[in-house]
TORDREN-896645 format. One record per residue: residue in three letters; residue number from 0; z, y, x of N, C-alpha, C in turn. Coordinates in Angstrom, 1 decimal. Example, Ala and Ser with C-alpha at 12.3 -4.5 7.8 and 13.67 -1.06 7.14 Angstrom:
- ALA / 0 / 7.8 / -5.7 / 13.2 / 7.8 / -4.5 / 12.3 / 7.8 / -3.3 / 13.2
- SER / 1 / 7.1 / -2.2 / 12.8 / 7.1 / -1.1 / 13.7 / 7.9 / 0.0 / 12.9
This chain:
- MET / 0 / 13.1 / -0.5 / -13.9 / 13.0 / -0.2 / -12.2 / 10.9 / 0.0 / -12.3
- THR / 1 / 10.8 / 0.7 / -11.4 / 9.6 / 1.6 / -11.6 / 8.4 / 0.7 / -10.6
- MET / 2 / 7.5 / 0.3 / -10.5 / 6.1 / -0.4 / -9.7 / 5.7 / 0.8 / -9.1
- THR / 3 / 5.1 / -0.4 / -7.5 / 4.7 / 0.8 / -6.9 / 3.2 / 0.5 / -7.1
- GLU / 4 / 2.1 / 1.2 / -7.0 / 0.8 / 0.7 / -7.3 / 0.0 / 0.6 / -6.1
- ILE / 5 / -0.6 / -0.7 / -5.6 / -1.8 / -0.5 / -4.9 / -3.0 / -0.5 / -5.2
- ALA / 6 / -3.6 / 1.0 / -4.7 / -4.9 / 1.3 / -5.5 / -5.8 / 0.1 / -4.9
- PRO / 7 / -6.8 / 0.2 / -5.8 / -8.0 / -0.6 / -6.1 / -9.1 / -0.7 / -4.2
- ARG / 8 / -9.1 / -2.1 / -3.5 / -9.7 / -1.8 / -2.6 / -8.7 / -1.8 / -1.3
- SER / 9 / -7.3 / -1.9 / -1.6 / -6.2 / -1.1 / -0.4 / -4.9 / -2.1 / -0.1
- GLY / 10 / -4.1 / -1.9 / 0.8 / -3.2 / -2.6 / 1.2 / -2.3 / -1.9 / 1.1
- ARG / 11 / -0.8 / -2.8 / 1.3 / 0.6 / -2.1 / 1.6 / 1.1 / -3.1 / 2.8
- ALA / 12 / 2.2 / -2.3 / 3.4 / 3.4 / -3.8 / 4.0 / 4.7 / -3.0 / 4.1
- PHE / 13 / 6.0 / -4.1 / 3.6 / 6.6 / -3.5 / 3.7 / 7.8 / -4.4 / 4.0
- ARG / 14 / 9.2 / -4.0 / 4.2 / 10.4 / -5.1 / 4.7 / 10.4 / -5.8 / 3.3
- LEU / 15 / 11.4 / -6.8 / 3.2 / 11.5 / -8.2 / 2.1 / 11.9 / -8.8 / 2.6
- ASN / 16 / 14.2 / -8.4 / 2.9 / 15.5 / -9.1 / 3.1 / 14.9 / -10.4 / 2.5
- ARG / 17 / 15.7 / -11.4 / 2.8 / 16.3 / -12.4 / 2.7 / 17.1 / -12.3 / 1.1
- GLY / 18 / 16.8 / -13.1 / 0.5 / 17.3 / -13.2 / -1.1 / 16.9 / -12.3 / -2.2
- GLN / 19 / 16.0 / -11.3 / -1.3 / 15.5 / -9.9 / -2.2 / 14.1 / -11.3 / -3.1
- ARG / 20 / 13.7 / -10.8 / -4.4 / 12.9 / -11.3 / -4.7 / 11.5 / -9.9 / -5.1
- LEU / 21 / 10.3 / -10.6 / -5.1 / 9.5 / -9.8 / -5.1 / 8.3 / -10.0 / -6.0
- ARG / 22 / 8.2 / -8.7 / -7.3 / 7.3 / -9.1 / -8.4 / 6.0 / -8.4 / -8.1
- VAL / 23 / 4.8 / -9.3 / -8.0 / 3.5 / -8.7 / -7.9 / 3.1 / -9.4 / -9.4
- VAL / 24 / 2.0 / -7.9 / -10.1 / 2.4 / -8.1 / -11.3 / 0.4 / -7.6 / -11.6
- ASP / 25 / 0.0 / -7.9 / -11.9 / -1.4 / -7.6 / -12.2 / -1.5 / -6.5 / -13.7
- PRO / 26 / -2.0 / -5.3 / -13.9 / -1.6 / -4.3 / -14.5 / -2.8 / -4.4 / -15.6
- LYS / 27 / -3.7 / -4.7 / -15.1 / -5.2 / -4.9 / -16.1 / -5.7 / -6.0 / -16.3
- GLY / 28 / -5.7 / -7.0 / -15.8 / -6.0 / -8.5 / -15.6 / -7.2 / -8.6 / -14.3
- GLU / 29 / -7.3 / -9.9 / -13.7 / -8.8 / -10.1 / -13.7 / -8.8 / -9.9 / -12.4
- GLN / 30 / -7.5 / -9.6 / -11.4 / -7.4 / -8.9 / -10.1 / -6.7 / -9.8 / -9.0
- VAL / 31 / -7.4 / -10.2 / -8.2 / -6.5 / -10.8 / -6.9 / -5.6 / -10.0 / -5.7
- SER / 32 / -4.4 / -10.8 / -5.5 / -3.8 / -10.3 / -4.0 / -3.5 / -10.8 / -3.8
- ASP / 33 / -4.0 / -10.7 / -2.1 / -3.4 / -11.3 / -1.0 / -2.6 / -11.0 / -0.5
- LEU / 34 / -1.3 / -12.2 / -0.1 / 0.0 / -11.7 / 0.3 / -0.2 / -12.4 / 1.7
- LEU / 35 / 0.8 / -12.0 / 2.8 / 0.9 / -12.4 / 3.8 / 2.3 / -12.0 / 3.9
- ALA / 36 / 3.4 / -13.2 / 5.1 / 4.0 / -12.6 / 5.3 / 4.5 / -13.8 / 6.7
- PHE / 37 / 5.4 / -11.9 / 7.3 / 5.8 / -12.9 / 8.9 / 7.1 / -12.4 / 8.8
- ASN / 38 / 7.7 / -13.5 / 9.5 / 9.6 / -13.7 / 10.2 / 9.6 / -11.8 / 10.6
- ALA / 39 / 10.7 / -11.1 / 9.7 / 10.8 / -9.8 / 10.2 / 11.4 / -9.4 / 11.9
- HIS / 40 / 11.9 / -10.7 / 12.3 / 12.4 / -10.7 / 13.6 / 11.7 / -11.4 / 14.9
- ASP / 41 / 10.3 / -11.7 / 14.0 / 9.3 / -12.5 / 15.2 / 8.1 / -12.6 / 14.5
- THR / 42 / 7.4 / -11.4 / 14.6 / 5.8 / -11.9 / 14.1 / 4.9 / -12.9 / 14.7
- GLY / 43 / 5.6 / -13.7 / 15.9 / 4.9 / -14.9 / 15.5 / 5.4 / -16.5 / 14.6
- GLU / 44 / 6.0 / -15.9 / 13.8 / 5.9 / -16.9 / 12.9 / 5.7 / -16.4 / 11.6
- VAL / 45 / 4.1 / -17.3 / 11.0 / 3.8 / -15.8 / 10.0 / 3.2 / -17.3 / 8.7
- ILE / 46 / 3.4 / -16.9 / 7.3 / 2.9 / -18.2 / 6.6 / 1.7 / -18.7 / 6.9
- SER / 47 / 2.0 / -20.3 / 6.0 / 0.9 / -20.9 / 6.7 / 0.5 / -21.9 / 5.8
- SER / 48 / -1.1 / -22.2 / 4.9 / -1.7 / -22.4 / 4.5 / -1.7 / -23.8 / 4.7
- GLY / 49 / -2.2 / -24.1 / 5.6 / -1.9 / -26.1 / 6.5 / -0.9 / -26.5 / 6.0
- ARG / 50 / 0.4 / -25.8 / 5.9 / 1.4 / -25.9 / 6.3 / 1.9 / -26.0 / 5.4
- THR / 51 / 1.7 / -24.7 / 4.2 / 2.4 / -25.4 / 2.3 / 1.5 / -26.4 / 2.0
- LEU / 52 / 0.1 / -26.3 / 2.2 / -0.7 / -26.8 / 1.5 / -0.2 / -28.6 / 1.4
- ASP / 53 / 0.4 / -29.0 / 3.6 / 0.1 / -30.1 / 3.9 / 1.7 / -31.1 / 2.8
- TYR / 54 / 2.1 / -30.3 / 3.0 / 4.1 / -30.3 / 2.3 / 4.1 / -30.4 / 0.9
- ALA / 55 / 3.4 / -29.7 / 0.1 / 3.3 / -29.8 / -0.9 / 2.2 / -31.0 / -1.9
- SER / 56 / 1.3 / -31.3 / -0.8 / 0.3 / -32.3 / -1.3 / -1.0 / -32.0 / -3.2
- LYS / 57 / -0.8 / -30.4 / -2.3 / -1.7 / -29.9 / -3.7 / -2.4 / -28.8 / -3.0
- LEU / 58 / -3.3 / -28.3 / -3.7 / -4.4 / -26.8 / -3.6 / -3.4 / -25.7 / -4.8
- PHE / 59 / -3.1 / -25.8 / -5.8 / -2.5 / -24.9 / -6.2 / -1.2 / -24.9 / -6.4
- LEU / 60 / -0.6 / -23.6 / -6.5 / 0.7 / -23.3 / -6.5 / 1.1 / -23.1 / -7.2
- SER / 61 / 2.7 / -23.5 / -8.1 / 3.2 / -22.5 / -8.6 / 4.9 / -22.8 / -8.9
- THR / 62 / 5.1 / -22.0 / -10.3 / 7.1 / -22.0 / -10.0 / 7.1 / -23.0 / -9.5
- GLY / 63 / 8.4 / -23.1 / -8.1 / 9.2 / -23.9 / -7.9 / 8.4 / -24.4 / -6.6
- ASP / 64 / 7.5 / -24.1 / -6.5 / 6.7 / -24.0 / -4.7 / 7.2 / -23.2 / -3.8
- PRO / 65 / 8.0 / -24.0 / -3.1 / 7.4 / -23.1 / -1.5 / 6.7 / -22.7 / -0.4
- LEU / 66 / 6.3 / -21.5 / -0.1 / 5.7 / -21.3 / 0.7 / 5.9 / -21.2 / 2.5
- TYR / 67 / 5.6 / -22.4 / 2.9 / 5.9 / -22.8 / 4.4 / 5.3 / -21.2 / 5.2
- SER / 68 / 6.1 / -21.4 / 7.2 / 5.8 / -21.1 / 7.8 / 5.0 / -21.7 / 8.4
- ASN / 69 / 4.2 / -21.3 / 9.3 / 3.9 / -22.3 / 11.1 / 4.5 / -22.7 / 11.6
- ARG / 70 / 5.8 / -22.6 / 11.3 / 6.9 / -23.3 / 12.5 / 7.5 / -24.0 / 11.2
- SER / 71 / 7.1 / -24.6 / 9.7 / 7.6 / -25.2 / 8.9 / 9.4 / -24.9 / 8.3
- ASN / 72 / 9.3 / -23.9 / 8.4 / 10.4 / -23.0 / 7.8 / 9.5 / -22.6 / 6.2
- VAL / 73 / 10.9 / -22.7 / 4.9 / 10.0 / -21.6 / 4.2 / 10.3 / -20.4 / 4.1
- MET / 74 / 9.5 / -19.8 / 3.7 / 9.6 / -17.9 / 3.9 / 9.9 / -17.1 / 2.6
- LEU / 75 / 9.1 / -18.3 / 1.4 / 9.0 / -17.6 / 0.0 / 9.3 / -18.7 / -0.7
- ARG / 76 / 9.7 / -18.5 / -1.7 / 9.2 / -19.3 / -3.0 / 9.2 / -18.6 / -4.8
- ILE / 77 / 8.2 / -19.6 / -5.0 / 7.9 / -19.0 / -6.0 / 9.2 / -19.4 / -7.2
- VAL / 78 / 9.3 / -18.1 / -8.0 / 10.6 / -18.7 / -9.0 / 10.1 / -18.2 / -10.5
- GLU / 79 / 9.1 / -17.6 / -10.1 / 8.6 / -17.5 / -11.7 / 7.0 / -17.1 / -12.0
- ASP / 80 / 6.1 / -17.5 / -12.4 / 5.0 / -17.5 / -12.9 / 4.6 / -17.7 / -14.0
- THR / 81 / 3.7 / -16.6 / -14.3 / 2.6 / -16.6 / -15.9 / 1.2 / -16.6 / -15.8
- VAL / 82 / 1.1 / -17.6 / -14.5 / -0.3 / -17.7 / -14.3 / -0.7 / -19.0 / -13.9
- GLY / 83 / -0.3 / -19.4 / -13.2 / -0.1 / -20.5 / -12.7 / -1.2 / -21.2 / -12.0
- ARG / 84 / -2.1 / -19.9 / -11.6 / -3.3 / -20.8 / -10.9 / -3.1 / -19.4 / -9.6
- HIS / 85 / -2.8 / -20.1 / -8.4 / -3.0 / -18.9 / -6.8 / -3.7 / -20.2 / -5.9
- ASP / 86 / -4.2 / -19.9 / -5.2 / -4.5 / -20.9 / -3.9 / -4.3 / -20.1 / -2.4
- PHE / 87 / -4.7 / -21.0 / -1.7 / -4.2 / -20.7 / -0.3 / -5.6 / -21.1 / 0.5
- LEU / 88 / -6.6 / -21.0 / 0.2 / -8.3 / -22.1 / 0.4 / -8.7 / -20.5 / 0.7
- LEU / 89 / -8.9 / -19.9 / 0.8 / -10.5 / -18.9 / 1.3 / -9.4 / -17.5 / 2.1
- THR / 90 / -10.0 / -17.4 / 3.3 / -9.6 / -16.3 / 3.9 / -9.7 / -15.0 / 3.6
- PRO / 91 / -8.7 / -13.8 / 3.5 / -8.9 / -12.4 / 3.0 / -10.1 / -11.8 / 3.8
- CYS / 92 / -11.0 / -11.4 / 2.7 / -11.9 / -11.2 / 2.9 / -12.3 / -9.9 / 4.1
- SER / 93 / -13.7 / -10.3 / 4.5 / -13.6 / -8.9 / 5.7 / -15.2 / -8.3 / 5.4
- LYS / 94 / -15.1 / -7.5 / 7.0 / -16.6 / -6.8 / 6.9 / -17.7 / -8.0 / 6.9
- ASP / 95 / -16.9 / -8.6 / 8.1 / -18.3 / -10.0 / 7.8 / -18.6 / -10.7 / 6.9
- THR / 96 / -17.1 / -11.0 / 5.7 / -17.3 / -11.5 / 4.4 / -18.2 / -10.6 / 3.8
- PHE / 97 / -18.6 / -9.2 / 3.8 / -19.5 / -8.4 / 2.8 / -20.9 / -8.8 / 3.4
- ARG / 98 / -21.0 / -8.7 / 4.4 / -22.2 / -9.3 / 5.5 / -22.8 / -10.7 / 5.1
- ILE / 99 / -22.0 / -11.2 / 5.4 / -22.4 / -12.6 / 5.2 / -22.8 / -13.1 / 3.7
- ILE / 100 / -21.8 / -12.9 / 3.0 / -22.1 / -13.9 / 1.7 / -23.2 / -13.1 / 0.9
- TYR / 101 / -22.7 / -11.6 / 0.9 / -23.0 / -10.3 / -0.1 / -23.8 / -9.6 / 0.7
- GLY / 102 / -24.7 / -9.5 / 1.7 / -25.3 / -8.8 / 2.3 / -25.5 / -7.4 / 2.7
- ASP / 103 / -24.3 / -7.3 / 2.7 / -24.0 / -6.0 / 3.2 / -24.2 / -5.1 / 3.9
- GLU / 104 / -25.3 / -4.2 / 4.2 / -25.4 / -3.0 / 5.5 / -24.3 / -2.3 / 5.6
- HIS / 105 / -23.6 / -1.9 / 5.1 / -22.3 / -1.3 / 5.2 / -21.5 / -1.3 / 4.3
- PRO / 106 / -21.2 / -2.3 / 4.9 / -19.9 / -3.5 / 4.1 / -18.4 / -2.8 / 4.3
- HIS / 107 / -17.5 / -2.8 / 3.3 / -16.2 / -2.1 / 3.4 / -15.4 / -3.3 / 4.1
- ARG / 108 / -14.4 / -2.9 / 4.6 / -13.4 / -3.6 / 5.6 / -12.5 / -4.7 / 4.7
- GLY / 109 / -12.7 / -4.5 / 3.2 / -11.8 / -5.9 / 3.2 / -10.8 / -5.8 / 3.5
- CYS / 110 / -10.3 / -6.9 / 2.1 / -8.5 / -7.2 / 2.5 / -8.0 / -7.1 / 4.4
- PHE / 111 / -9.2 / -7.8 / 4.6 / -8.2 / -8.3 / 6.1 / -8.4 / -6.9 / 6.6
- GLY / 112 / -8.8 / -6.0 / 6.8 / -8.9 / -4.3 / 7.4 / -8.0 / -4.1 / 6.5
- ASN / 113 / -7.6 / -4.1 / 5.4 / -6.5 / -3.3 / 5.0 / -4.9 / -3.8 / 5.3
- LEU / 114 / -5.2 / -4.7 / 5.9 / -3.9 / -5.7 / 5.7 / -3.5 / -5.2 / 7.4
- ALA / 115 / -5.0 / -5.4 / 7.9 / -4.8 / -5.0 / 9.2 / -4.1 / -3.8 / 9.7
- GLU / 116 / -4.5 / -2.9 / 8.8 / -4.0 / -1.4 / 8.9 / -2.5 / -1.4 / 8.3
- ALA / 117 / -2.2 / -2.0 / 7.5 / -1.0 / -2.0 / 6.7 / 0.0 / -2.5 / 8.4
- LEU / 118 / -0.7 / -3.8 / 8.6 / 0.4 / -4.6 / 9.4 / 0.6 / -3.7 / 10.9
- ALA / 119 / -0.4 / -2.9 / 10.8 / 0.0 / -2.2 / 12.2 / 1.5 / -1.6 / 12.9
- PRO / 120 / 1.9 / -1.1 / 12.1 / 3.4 / -0.3 / 12.6 / 4.0 / -1.4 / 12.6
- TYR / 121 / 3.9 / -2.7 / 11.8 / 4.8 / -2.9 / 12.8 / 4.7 / -4.4 / 14.0
- GLY / 122 / 3.5 / -3.5 / 14.5 / 3.6 / -4.5 / 15.7 / 2.4 / -5.6 / 15.0
- VAL / 123 / 2.0 / -5.7 / 14.5 / 1.3 / -7.1 / 13.7 / -0.7 / -6.7 / 14.5
- VAL / 124 / -1.1 / -7.5 / 14.8 / -2.6 / -7.5 / 15.6 / -3.3 / -7.8 / 14.7
- GLU / 125 / -4.7 / -7.8 / 14.7 / -5.5 / -8.3 / 14.1 / -5.7 / -9.8 / 14.1
- ASP / 126 / -5.6 / -10.6 / 15.1 / -5.7 / -11.7 / 15.5 / -4.5 / -12.6 / 14.9
- GLN / 127 / -3.9 / -12.2 / 14.6 / -2.4 / -12.7 / 14.1 / -2.2 / -13.1 / 12.8
- ILE / 128 / -3.6 / -12.3 / 11.8 / -3.8 / -12.4 / 10.3 / -4.2 / -13.7 / 10.1
- PRO / 129 / -3.2 / -14.2 / 9.7 / -4.1 / -15.8 / 8.7 / -4.2 / -15.8 / 7.7
- THR / 130 / -5.0 / -17.0 / 7.1 / -5.2 / -17.5 / 5.4 / -4.4 / -16.9 / 4.6
- ALA / 131 / -4.1 / -15.7 / 3.9 / -3.4 / -15.5 / 3.5 / -3.2 / -16.1 / 1.9
- PHE / 132 / -1.7 / -16.1 / 1.4 / -1.4 / -16.7 / 0.1 / -2.8 / -15.8 / -1.3
- ASN / 133 / -3.6 / -16.3 / -1.9 / -4.6 / -15.7 / -2.8 / -3.2 / -15.7 / -4.2
- VAL / 134 / -3.1 / -14.5 / -4.3 / -2.1 / -14.3 / -5.5 / -3.1 / -13.9 / -7.2
- PHE / 135 / -3.6 / -15.0 / -7.7 / -4.5 / -15.0 / -9.1 / -5.3 / -15.3 / -9.0
- MET / 136 / -5.4 / -15.9 / -7.8 / -7.0 / -16.3 / -7.2 / -7.3 / -17.6 / -8.4
- ASN / 137 / -8.8 / -17.8 / -8.5 / -9.1 / -18.9 / -9.2 / -10.0 / -19.5 / -8.2
- VAL / 138 / -10.1 / -20.7 / -7.3 / -10.9 / -21.4 / -6.7 / -11.4 / -22.3 / -7.3
- THR / 139 / -12.2 / -23.1 / -7.6 / -12.3 / -24.4 / -8.0 / -13.3 / -24.8 / -7.1
- VAL / 140 / -12.3 / -26.5 / -7.0 / -13.1 / -27.5 / -6.3 / -13.9 / -29.1 / -6.6
- ASP / 141 / -14.8 / -29.0 / -6.6 / -15.8 / -30.0 / -6.9 / -15.0 / -31.5 / -6.7
- GLY / 142 / -14.8 / -32.3 / -7.6 / -14.2 / -33.9 / -6.9 / -15.4 / -34.4 / -5.8
- ASP / 143 / -16.5 / -34.5 / -6.0 / -16.7 / -35.0 / -5.2 / -17.5 / -34.8 / -4.3
- SER / 144 / -18.3 / -33.5 / -4.0 / -19.1 / -32.7 / -3.1 / -17.8 / -32.0 / -2.0
- GLY / 145 / -16.8 / -31.2 / -2.9 / -15.7 / -30.9 / -2.2 / -15.9 / -28.9 / -2.1
- ALA / 146 / -17.1 / -29.0 / -2.7 / -17.8 / -27.4 / -3.3 / -16.7 / -26.6 / -3.6
- LEU / 147 / -16.6 / -25.1 / -3.4 / -15.7 / -24.4 / -3.8 / -16.7 / -23.2 / -4.5
- LYS / 148 / -15.7 / -23.2 / -5.6 / -16.8 / -22.2 / -6.2 / -15.2 / -21.1 / -6.9
- VAL / 149 / -15.7 / -19.5 / -6.7 / -14.6 / -18.4 / -7.1 / -14.8 / -18.4 / -8.8
- GLU / 150 / -14.2 / -18.4 / -9.6 / -14.2 / -17.9 / -10.6 / -13.7 / -17.2 / -11.6
- PRO / 151 / -13.8 / -16.4 / -12.2 / -12.8 / -15.0 / -12.7 / -11.5 / -15.6 / -12.9
- PRO / 152 / -10.5 / -14.6 / -12.3 / -8.7 / -15.0 / -12.5 / -8.6 / -15.6 / -14.0
- ARG / 153 / -7.6 / -16.3 / -13.6 / -6.9 / -16.2 / -15.5 / -5.8 / -15.2 / -16.1
- SER / 154 / -5.4 / -14.0 / -15.1 / -4.4 / -13.4 / -15.0 / -4.9 / -12.4 / -15.9
- ARG / 155 / -3.8 / -12.1 / -17.1 / -4.5 / -11.3 / -18.2 / -3.2 / -10.1 / -17.9
- ALA / 156 / -3.5 / -8.5 / -18.6 / -3.2 / -7.5 / -18.0 / -1.2 / -7.5 / -18.7
- GLY / 157 / -0.7 / -7.4 / -17.0 / 0.7 / -7.8 / -17.2 / 1.4 / -9.1 / -16.9
- ASP / 158 / 0.9 / -9.8 / -16.5 / 0.9 / -11.3 / -16.2 / 1.4 / -10.7 / -14.2
- HIS / 159 / 2.7 / -11.8 / -14.3 / 3.0 / -12.0 / -12.7 / 3.6 / -13.0 / -12.4
- ILE / 160 / 3.6 / -12.8 / -10.8 / 4.4 / -13.6 / -10.5 / 5.2 / -13.3 / -9.2
- LEU / 161 / 6.8 / -14.1 / -9.2 / 8.0 / -13.7 / -8.5 / 8.3 / -14.5 / -7.7
- PHE / 162 / 8.4 / -14.3 / -6.6 / 8.9 / -14.6 / -5.3 / 10.3 / -14.1 / -4.8
- GLU / 163 / 11.4 / -15.5 / -4.2 / 12.2 / -14.6 / -3.7 / 11.9 / -15.5 / -2.5
- ALA / 164 / 12.8 / -14.2 / -1.1 / 12.5 / -14.2 / 0.7 / 13.4 / -15.4 / 0.5
- GLU / 165 / 13.2 / -16.1 / 1.7 / 14.0 / -17.6 / 2.6 / 14.5 / -16.9 / 3.7
- MET / 166 / 13.9 / -15.8 / 4.1 / 14.6 / -15.2 / 5.5 / 13.8 / -14.2 / 5.5
- ASP / 167 / 14.2 / -12.9 / 6.1 / 13.9 / -11.8 / 6.5 / 12.4 / -11.4 / 7.0
- LEU / 168 / 11.5 / -11.0 / 5.8 / 10.0 / -10.6 / 6.1 / 9.6 / -9.4 / 6.1
- ILE / 169 / 8.1 / -9.3 / 6.9 / 7.1 / -8.2 / 6.7 / 6.4 / -8.6 / 5.8
- VAL / 170 / 6.4 / -8.2 / 4.3 / 5.2 / -9.0 / 3.8 / 3.8 / -7.6 / 3.5
- ALA / 171 / 2.9 / -8.2 / 3.4 / 1.9 / -7.5 / 2.8 / 1.0 / -7.8 / 1.6
- LEU / 172 / 0.8 / -7.1 / 1.0 / 0.1 / -7.4 / 0.0 / -1.3 / -6.8 / 0.2
- THR / 173 / -2.3 / -6.9 / -1.3 / -3.8 / -6.2 / -1.5 / -4.3 / -6.1 / -2.9
- ALA / 174 / -4.6 / -5.5 / -3.1 / -5.9 / -5.5 / -4.1 / -7.1 / -5.8 / -4.3
- CYS / 175 / -7.5 / -7.2 / -4.0 / -8.7 / -7.5 / -3.2 / -9.7 / -7.0 / -3.3
- SER / 176 / -10.6 / -6.6 / -2.4 / -11.8 / -5.8 / -2.1 / -13.4 / -6.7 / -2.7
- ALA / 177 / -12.7 / -8.0 / -2.8 / -14.3 / -8.7 / -3.3 / -14.6 / -8.8 / -4.5
- LEU / 178 / -15.7 / -8.2 / -5.0 / -16.4 / -8.3 / -6.2 / -16.0 / -9.6 / -7.0
- GLN / 179 / -16.3 / -10.8 / -6.5 / -16.8 / -12.1 / -7.3 / -15.2 / -12.5 / -7.2
- SER / 180 / -14.6 / -12.8 / -6.6 / -13.0 / -12.5 / -6.7 / -11.9 / -11.5 / -8.2
- ASN / 181 / -12.7 / -10.9 / -8.2 / -11.9 / -10.1 / -8.9 / -13.1 / -9.9 / -10.3
- ASN / 182 / -13.7 / -11.4 / -10.7 / -15.0 / -10.7 / -11.9 / -15.5 / -9.6 / -11.5
- TYR / 183 / -15.7 / -9.2 / -10.9 / -16.7 / -7.8 / -10.5 / -16.3 / -6.9 / -11.1
- ALA / 184 / -14.9 / -6.5 / -10.8 / -14.4 / -5.5 / -11.3 / -13.0 / -4.8 / -10.3
- PHE / 185 / -12.8 / -3.6 / -9.7 / -11.4 / -3.3 / -8.5 / -10.8 / -2.9 / -9.7
- LYS / 186 / -9.3 / -3.2 / -9.2 / -8.6 / -2.9 / -10.0 / -6.9 / -3.0 / -9.4
- PRO / 187 / -6.4 / -2.1 / -9.5 / -5.0 / -2.0 / -8.6 / -4.1 / -3.4 / -8.8
- ILE / 188 / -3.0 / -3.0 / -8.0 / -2.6 / -4.3 / -8.3 / -0.6 / -4.1 / -7.6
- HIS / 189 / 0.0 / -3.9 / -9.1 / 1.7 / -3.6 / -8.9 / 2.5 / -4.0 / -8.6
- PHE / 190 / 4.0 / -4.5 / -7.4 / 4.8 / -5.1 / -7.0 / 5.5 / -4.1 / -6.8
- ARG / 191 / 7.0 / -5.0 / -7.2 / 8.0 / -4.1 / -6.9 / 8.9 / -5.4 / -6.4
- VAL / 192 / 9.7 / -4.7 / -5.2 / 11.1 / -5.5 / -4.8 / 12.7 / -5.5 / -5.7
- GLU / 193 / 13.1 / -6.6 / -6.1 / 14.6 / -6.8 / -6.8 / 15.1 / -7.9 / -5.6
- GLU / 194 / 16.5 / -7.0 / -6.0 / 17.4 / -7.2 / -5.3 / 17.6 / -8.7 / -6.7
- PRO / 195 / 18.9 / -9.8 / -5.6 / 19.2 / -11.3 / -6.2 / 19.8 / -10.6 / -7.5
- ALA / 196 / 20.0 / -11.5 / -8.6 / 20.8 / -11.4 / -9.4 / 22.3 / -11.1 / -9.8
């Protein structure tokens, strides 16, 4: 089965039905992908960082872990993971991210803008976009101060994560636009929707 490519610094949105699986692949290594999910029948129900971390009682999610919605329903479950380090800590990068953190005078619209554009045909507006599940992202947390540090992703060329949908979803993915998140290089992300075995 062929993969769909998300070009560097861009995004895509698509339907993922209950029982289908979503394989997200880092084809070149050290590239983050922001993932969002909305209930396909009611986009008021959306993936929730807070609910997921609360119920998991941990910051870093991997094989077997469910991703919850704002209504405490499981949206996706991680069924395979060759990296083992992803997070739900930082919001999608945006024009303001690049202006405030990097000092860019003419900032890129970032993952937030790419997600907004990809989701617009599904009726999702900017104010509905929450913190994304940051696939392949590697953020460390200092045990005493709680300081966050963005480190290079641990993913290598060909690494993947596989999700199974627990409800009918609209999913959006990006090839992240933030230099620091991707070890200062912009690369594509590949994905494929797979039918259950």
